[in-house]
ROSE-4610 file (N, C-alpha, C; in Angstrom, 1 decimal, always signed):
// ROSE-4610
residu = [M/M/M/R/R/R/L/L/L/L/L/L/W/W/W/W/W/W/I/I/I/P/P/P/T/T/T/L/L/L/V/V/V/L/L/L/A/A/A/A/A/A/A/A/A/G/G/G/W/W/W/A/A/A/A/A/A/L/L/L/D/D/D/E/E/E/R/R/R/A/A/A/G/G/G/I/I/I/P/P/P/A/A/A/W/W/W/Q/Q/Q/R/R/R/L/L/L/R/R/R/G/G/G/E/E/E/L/L/L/L/L/L/V/V/V/V/V/V/Q/Q/Q/A/A/A/R/R/R/I/I/I/D/D/D/V/V/V/L/L/L/G/G/G/A/A/A/E/E/E/V/V/V/D/D/D/A/A/A/L/L/L/R/R/R/R/R/R/E/E/E/A/A/A/E/E/E/A/A/A/L/L/L/E/E/E/H/H/H/D/D/D/D/D/D/F/F/F/A/A/A/L/L/L/E/E/E/R/R/R/A/A/A/I/I/I/R/R/R/E/E/E/D/D/D/L/L/L/G/G/G/L/L/L/A/A/A/L/L/L/P/P/P/G/G/G/E/E/E/S/S/S/V/V/V/V/V/V/R/R/R/L/L/L/A/A/A/A/A/A/E/E/E/P/P/P/R/R/R/A/A/A/D/D/D/P/P/P/A/A/A/P/P/P/R/R/R]
num = [1/1/1/2/2/2/3/3/3/4/4/4/5/5/5/6/6/6/7/7/7/8/8/8/9/9/9/10/10/10/11/11/11/12/12/12/13/13/13/14/14/14/15/15/15/16/16/16/17/17/17/18/18/18/19/19/19/20/20/20/21/21/21/22/22/22/23/23/23/24/24/24/25/25/25/26/26/26/27/27/27/28/28/28/29/29/29/30/30/30/31/31/31/32/32/32/33/33/33/34/34/34/35/35/35/36/36/36/37/37/37/38/38/38/39/39/39/40/40/40/41/41/41/42/42/42/43/43/43/44/44/44/45/45/45/46/46/46/47/47/47/48/48/48/49/49/49/50/50/50/51/51/51/52/52/52/53/53/53/54/54/54/55/55/55/56/56/56/57/57/57/58/58/58/59/59/59/60/60/60/61/61/61/62/62/62/63/63/63/64/64/64/65/65/65/66/66/66/67/67/67/68/68/68/69/69/69/70/70/70/71/71/71/72/72/72/73/73/73/74/74/74/75/75/75/76/76/76/77/77/77/78/78/78/79/79/79/80/80/80/81/81/81/82/82/82/83/83/83/84/84/84/85/85/85/86/86/86/87/87/87/88/88/88/89/89/89/90/90/90/91/91/91/92/92/92/93/93/93/94/94/94/95/95/95/96/96/96/97/97/97/98/98/98]
x = [+134.8/+135.9/+137.2/+137.3/+138.5/+138.5/+137.3/+137.3/+137.7/+137.9/+138.2/+139.7/+140.6/+142.0/+142.6/+142.0/+142.5/+142.4/+141.5/+141.3/+142.5/+143.1/+144.3/+145.5/+145.5/+146.6/+146.5/+145.3/+145.1/+145.4/+145.1/+145.3/+146.9/+147.6/+149.0/+149.7/+149.2/+149.8/+149.6/+148.4/+148.1/+148.9/+149.1/+150.0/+151.4/+151.9/+153.3/+153.4/+152.5/+152.5/+152.6/+151.7/+151.6/+152.9/+153.5/+154.7/+155.9/+155.9/+157.1/+156.8/+155.7/+155.4/+156.3/+156.9/+157.8/+157.2/+155.9/+155.2/+154.5/+154.1/+153.3/+153.8/+154.8/+155.2/+156.4/+157.1/+158.3/+159.3/+159.7/+160.7/+160.2/+158.9/+158.4/+158.5/+158.1/+158.2/+159.6/+160.6/+162.0/+162.5/+162.0/+162.4/+161.8/+160.6/+159.9/+160.5/+160.9/+161.5/+162.9/+163.6/+164.9/+164.7/+163.7/+163.3/+162.9/+162.1/+161.7/+162.9/+163.9/+165.1/+165.8/+165.9/+166.6/+165.9/+164.6/+163.7/+163.8/+163.8/+163.9/+165.2/+166.3/+167.6/+167.6/+167.0/+166.9/+166.1/+165.0/+164.2/+165.0/+165.9/+166.7/+167.7/+168.3/+169.3/+168.6/+167.4/+166.7/+166.2/+165.8/+165.4/+166.6/+167.8/+168.9/+169.2/+169.1/+169.3/+168.2/+167.0/+165.9/+166.2/+166.7/+167.0/+168.2/+169.2/+170.3/+169.9/+169.0/+168.5/+167.6/+166.9/+166.0/+166.9/+167.9/+168.8/+169.5/+169.9/+170.6/+169.6/+168.4/+167.4/+167.1/+167.0/+166.8/+168.0/+169.2/+170.4/+170.4/+170.0/+170.0/+168.9/+167.8/+166.8/+167.2/+168.0/+168.2/+169.6/+170.6/+172.0/+172.6/+173.0/+173.5/+174.9/+175.7/+177.0/+176.7/+175.8/+175.5/+175.0/+174.2/+173.7/+174.8/+175.7/+176.9/+177.8/+178.0/+178.8/+178.2/+176.9/+176.2/+176.3/+176.2/+176.3/+177.7/+178.7/+180.1/+180.4/+180.0/+180.4/+179.6/+178.3/+177.4/+177.4/+177.4/+177.3/+178.6/+179.6/+181.0/+181.1/+180.3/+180.3/+181.2/+181.6/+182.5/+182.1/+182.5/+182.2/+183.1/+182.7/+183.6/+185.0/+186.0/+187.3/+187.9/+187.1/+187.6/+187.7/+188.5/+188.7/+188.3/+187.7/+187.3/+188.4/+188.9/+190.0/+189.4/+189.4/+188.9/+190.1/+190.2/+191.3/+190.8/+191.5/+191.1/+191.4/+190.5/+190.8/+192.0/+192.7/+193.9/+193.4/+194.2/+193.9/+194.1/+193.2/+193.3/+194.4/+195.1/+196.1/+195.4/+195.9/+195.3/+195.7/+194.7/+195.1/+195.7/+195.4/+196.0/+196.8/+198.1/+199.0/+198.9/+199.0/+198.9/+200.2]
y = [+140.1/+139.2/+139.9/+141.2/+142.0/+142.2/+142.0/+142.2/+141.0/+139.8/+138.6/+138.3/+139.2/+139.0/+138.7/+139.2/+139.1/+137.6/+136.8/+135.5/+134.6/+134.5/+133.7/+134.3/+135.6/+136.2/+135.8/+135.9/+135.5/+134.0/+133.1/+131.7/+131.4/+132.1/+132.0/+132.5/+133.6/+134.1/+133.2/+132.6/+131.6/+130.4/+129.9/+128.7/+129.0/+130.2/+130.6/+130.7/+131.3/+131.4/+130.0/+129.1/+127.8/+127.0/+127.2/+126.5/+127.0/+128.2/+128.8/+128.9/+128.5/+128.5/+127.6/+128.0/+127.2/+126.0/+126.2/+125.1/+124.1/+124.5/+123.6/+123.5/+124.2/+124.3/+123.3/+123.7/+123.0/+122.8/+123.8/+123.5/+122.5/+122.5/+121.5/+120.1/+120.0/+118.7/+118.2/+119.1/+118.6/+118.2/+118.9/+118.5/+117.1/+116.9/+115.6/+114.5/+114.8/+113.8/+113.4/+114.3/+114.0/+113.1/+113.5/+112.7/+111.3/+111.2/+109.9/+109.0/+109.6/+108.8/+108.3/+109.2/+108.8/+107.7/+107.8/+106.7/+105.4/+105.5/+104.3/+103.6/+104.4/+103.8/+103.1/+103.7/+103.2/+101.9/+101.9/+100.6/+99.5/+99.8/+98.8/+98.2/+99.1/+98.7/+97.8/+98.2/+97.5/+96.1/+96.1/+94.9/+93.9/+94.4/+93.5/+92.9/+93.8/+93.3/+92.3/+92.5/+91.5/+90.2/+90.2/+89.0/+88.3/+89.0/+88.4/+87.7/+88.4/+87.8/+86.6/+86.7/+85.6/+84.3/+84.6/+83.5/+82.9/+83.8/+83.3/+82.5/+83.0/+82.3/+80.9/+80.8/+79.6/+78.6/+79.2/+78.3/+77.8/+78.6/+78.2/+77.1/+77.2/+76.1/+74.8/+74.8/+73.6/+73.1/+73.9/+73.6/+73.5/+72.3/+72.1/+72.9/+72.9/+73.6/+75.1/+75.7/+77.1/+77.4/+76.5/+76.6/+76.6/+75.6/+75.5/+76.7/+77.2/+78.4/+79.6/+79.8/+80.9/+80.8/+79.6/+79.4/+79.7/+79.3/+79.5/+81.0/+81.7/+83.1/+84.0/+83.9/+84.8/+84.7/+83.4/+83.2/+82.9/+82.7/+82.4/+81.1/+80.1/+78.8/+77.9/+76.8/+75.8/+74.4/+73.4/+72.1/+71.7/+70.6/+70.2/+69.9/+70.4/+70.1/+71.2/+72.1/+73.2/+74.5/+75.4/+76.7/+77.8/+78.8/+80.0/+81.0/+81.5/+82.6/+83.8/+84.9/+86.2/+87.1/+87.8/+88.7/+90.1/+90.8/+92.2/+93.1/+94.1/+95.0/+95.9/+96.3/+97.1/+98.5/+98.9/+100.3/+101.3/+102.3/+103.4/+104.4/+104.9/+105.9/+107.2/+107.9/+109.2/+110.2/+110.9/+111.8/+113.1/+113.4/+114.7/+114.4/+114.3/+114.0/+115.1/+114.8/+115.8/+116.2]
z = [+28.8/+28.7/+29.3/+29.0/+29.4/+30.9/+31.6/+33.0/+33.8/+33.1/+33.8/+33.7/+33.3/+33.2/+34.6/+35.6/+37.0/+37.5/+37.0/+37.5/+37.2/+36.0/+35.8/+36.6/+36.7/+37.5/+39.0/+39.5/+40.9/+41.1/+40.1/+40.2/+40.2/+39.3/+39.2/+40.5/+41.0/+42.2/+43.4/+43.5/+44.6/+44.4/+43.2/+43.0/+43.3/+43.0/+43.3/+44.8/+45.5/+46.9/+47.6/+47.1/+47.7/+47.5/+46.3/+46.0/+46.8/+47.2/+47.9/+49.4/+49.9/+51.3/+52.1/+53.1/+53.9/+54.6/+54.9/+55.7/+54.8/+53.6/+52.8/+51.3/+50.9/+49.5/+49.2/+48.2/+47.8/+48.9/+49.6/+50.7/+51.7/+52.1/+53.0/+52.3/+51.1/+50.3/+50.3/+50.0/+50.0/+51.4/+52.4/+53.8/+54.1/+53.8/+54.1/+53.3/+52.1/+51.2/+51.8/+52.3/+53.0/+54.2/+55.0/+56.2/+55.8/+54.7/+54.3/+53.9/+53.2/+52.8/+54.1/+55.1/+56.3/+57.0/+57.1/+57.7/+57.0/+55.6/+54.8/+55.1/+55.2/+55.4/+56.8/+57.8/+59.1/+59.1/+58.4/+58.2/+57.6/+56.6/+56.0/+57.0/+57.8/+58.9/+59.9/+60.4/+61.4/+60.8/+59.5/+58.9/+58.8/+58.5/+58.5/+59.9/+60.9/+62.3/+62.7/+62.3/+62.6/+61.9/+60.6/+59.9/+60.6/+61.0/+61.7/+63.0/+63.8/+65.0/+64.8/+63.7/+63.4/+63.0/+62.2/+61.9/+63.1/+64.0/+65.3/+66.1/+66.2/+67.0/+66.4/+65.1/+64.4/+64.6/+64.6/+64.8/+66.3/+67.2/+68.6/+68.8/+68.1/+68.2/+67.6/+66.5/+65.7/+65.7/+66.1/+66.0/+67.4/+67.8/+69.1/+69.3/+68.2/+68.3/+68.5/+67.8/+68.0/+69.4/+70.0/+71.3/+72.3/+72.1/+73.1/+73.0/+71.7/+71.5/+72.2/+72.1/+72.8/+74.3/+74.8/+76.3/+76.7/+76.0/+76.4/+76.3/+75.2/+75.0/+75.8/+75.8/+76.5/+78.0/+78.4/+79.9/+80.5/+79.7/+80.3/+81.0/+80.6/+81.3/+80.5/+81.3/+80.7/+81.2/+80.4/+80.8/+82.0/+82.7/+83.9/+83.4/+84.1/+83.7/+82.9/+82.3/+81.5/+82.4/+82.0/+82.7/+81.8/+82.3/+81.6/+81.8/+80.8/+80.9/+80.3/+81.1/+80.6/+80.6/+79.4/+79.2/+79.5/+80.3/+80.6/+79.4/+79.2/+78.1/+78.5/+77.4/+77.6/+78.2/+79.1/+79.7/+78.6/+78.6/+77.6/+78.1/+77.2/+77.6/+77.9/+78.9/+79.3/+78.2/+77.5/+76.4/+76.9/+78.2/+78.7/+80.0/+79.8/+81.0/+81.9/+83.2/+84.2/+84.8]
């Protein structure tokens, strides 16, 4: 029985090594957990975008006013007798005068 003391010591040493290993231990787990949180947040953002696009597509299919608004805004079209006025963006100030 006294000769088997090295078995628990070896098991504890192996567990400690595995826990502290950069590629497979606790640091790797923490890194992957952080990446998972970032990816889950991105999934939430993309899900919200998909929902908004789905609502917009549904409105374009069923709502004549939404369709007309999209045509006017996106394509810049107007009904006969109307004029389309486009405002130019303000010129940006040069941050470094010469």
